[in-house]
N, C-alpha and C positions, 0 to 999 in steps of 0.2 A: 549579414544575414538578418532578414526581418524577424522580429520577435513574434511568438504566438499571440494571437489576439483573443481576448475574452468575448464570448457571445452569449446572449440570453436565449430563453426558450423561443420567444417570438422571432428573434433574428435567425435562429437555427432552423425553425420551421420554414421561414422564407428561403433560406439558403438551400434547403432540401428540395424545394420546388424549382429554384432558379438554376442551381448548379447541378446539371444532369450527371456530372461525373464526380460528385462529392463522395468521398470515402468516409463513412461514419464508423468509428471504432469504439466499441464498448471495452474499456480496459479493466473491468472488474474481474472477479473470479469466474471461471468458465461455468460453474453451476448456477451462479447468479445470472449470467448472460443467457443461459439456456432457459431459465425460468421466466424471465421478463426482460425486455429490451426495447429501445427505440426502434421504430420501423426501419427495416433494412440494415440495421447495425451488424457489423461483423465483430466477433469476439477475439480479443488478444490481451490476455492478462498482463498488466504492466509489472506485476510482482515476480514474474518468472524470468529466468535468465535468458531465455531465447526469444524474448519480446521482439528484439530488433530483427532476428533471423526470420521471423514469421511474416514480416511486413510485405516482402515481395510477393509471397503467395496470396496475400489479401488484395494485391493490386496496387500497393503503394508505390508511387513514382515521385521523383523529386519535384516535378512540376504540377502534380495533381493536388487538388484541394482536399484537405483532411481535417476532420473534426473528431476530437476525442472527448469522452465523458466517463464519469465514474458513478458512485452511488449518490453523493449529495455534496452540498457546498462546503461541508466541514470535513470532507475526506480528501486525501492527497493524490488519489490515483490520476485524475485528469491532469493536474499540474505537473506531476512527474512525467507522464507520457508526453505531454506537449514539449517539455524541455528536452527529453530524449530525441524527439523528432527534429527539433531545432538543431541539436548537435549532429544529427545524422545527415543534415543538409536539406531537409524539407522546408521549402520557403513559404508555403501557403498553409498555415496550420491555425485552426481555431480550437480554443479550449472552452467547452461547455461545462463550466465549473459547478453549476447547480445540479447537474447529473440527472439520474432517473427520477429522484424525488422532485426536483424542480420542474421537470417535464410534466409529470403527473399533476403537480400543484397548479400548473398553467392550464389544466384541462385538456391536454393533448393525449392522443391515443398511443398505446404501446402494443407490441407483439408479445404473445405468450407462447411458451413451449412446454418443456418438462416441468413438472411440479418440483418445488424444493423438497429435499428429503426431510422426513420427519425428524424433529429434534430427539435424539436418543435419550432414553432414561439412564441415568448414571447411578450405579449402586453406591451406597454410602461406603466410606473407607478411603484408603490411600491409593491413588492411581499414578503410575509412572507417566511422564510426558512422552507422547509419541513424537520423536524428534523429526520424523519425516513429514509430519503434518503441522508442525509448530513453527512459528516465525516470530522473531523478536526484532522490532524496529527501534531506531534511535533518531533523534533530531538534536542538533546543536546550533547555536547561533552566537554571534558577537555583534558589535555595534554596526558593522558594515555588511555582514553576510550571514548566510545560514546554509547548513547542509543536512541531509538526512540519508538514511540507508538501513542496513540490517547488520546483525551480529550473530555469530553462531551460538548454538546451545550445547551445554555439556551435561545434559540430564537434568533431572528434577522430578518433583511429584506434586500432585494437588490432592488435598483432602476434602471430601464431599460429605455433607450432612443434609438429609432431607432434600437432595437434589441440587444443593447450592455449594459453591466453593467456600470453605471456611478458613483454609490456611494452605500454605504450600511453600515450595522452595524451587528456585530456578537457577541452575548453573550457567554462567555466561562465558563463552569462549572468546577472549579478547585477541587471540591469534587469528581470528576469522572475522574481520571487520570489512564491510562493503559500504561504499557511498553511492547510493542510487542516483543522486542528481548529477554526479560526475561520471556516470556510466559512459564508456567509450572515450573519455577525455584523458589525455596524458597526465593531467593533474590528479587523477584518481589515486594512483599509487603513491604520489607525493603526499597527499593528505593522509592516507592510511598509515604510511610510515611515520608521519608526524604524530598521529594519534597514538601509535604503538610505542613511541619513544618515551624517554623519562620526562619529557615535557608534559605528557598527559598520563597515560595508563601504565607506563613502565612495564610493558608486557614481558620483557626478558625475566623480570623477577616476580611479576604478578600476572601470570597468564590467564587467571580465572577470577571472575567476580561472582558474587552470590546475591540473589535477591530473595528475601524472606517475606512472604505475603502476610500482612497484618490484618487487613480488612478489605472486603470486596462488596461493592454496591452495584446492582444491576441497573441499567438504563431502561425504564419501563417502556419507552416509546422507540426503542432501537429497531431499525429496519435491517433486512438481510444484507450482509456485506458491509455494514457500518459498525463502528465501535459499539459494544453492548454492555461493558462493565467498566467501572472505575476501580482500580486496584492501588492500594497504598501499602507501604511496608518499609523495610530497612534494606539498604544496599551496602554490601561490603566491597570496597574498591581500594586497591593498593593497601590492604590491611586495615582500612579505616571503615567503620560502620556508621551510617547516618541515615535518617529518614529520606 
């Protein structure tokens, strides 16, 4: 099966003119897609579990040319989506890794829709995590390979002062580990079982980890849908606490 190919803004603009049947998929969050997108792009958030199920309704077919893009070159959405499409049997896939930011930096036009919601004002004090709207991602690597995915949450809270996060605690559910880059692959369950064994997290005896936030630094130039804070603190895993 051919690997997904990287494409730059100029190349994608040319493909959009040449390939009359090109399917362009914005794999960011739905509200980001609705606010601004590449011309003609359809939305299908790669972080949602029914990403693959929605492809047919978008017109995706094994022989059709597909290009996926995310927020920017330093985000993982497009790479993740391209790899999922490859595993699902799509043979003609391009990954526009520079994303919406790269498209605009090249001076190309976008489509606009709904305005992004206003950033809410958060009262000072302690606020419980909204587990339905929160997501914790992981990435691991060795000398030969790397994997990434998400892990469940077991509650927690954030403390705000003057509108900024100053501390907090996040409970991590190690019984709920998912590997996004192996989505749909039989090796997914093999890897998860290995991670949950006593070779790694020993989930039978230590089903929960805890992250205590020590310092939070906002990224001044963060764009919608991209990482916007750097958080450091202490992680307690298998009964051991370390930075």
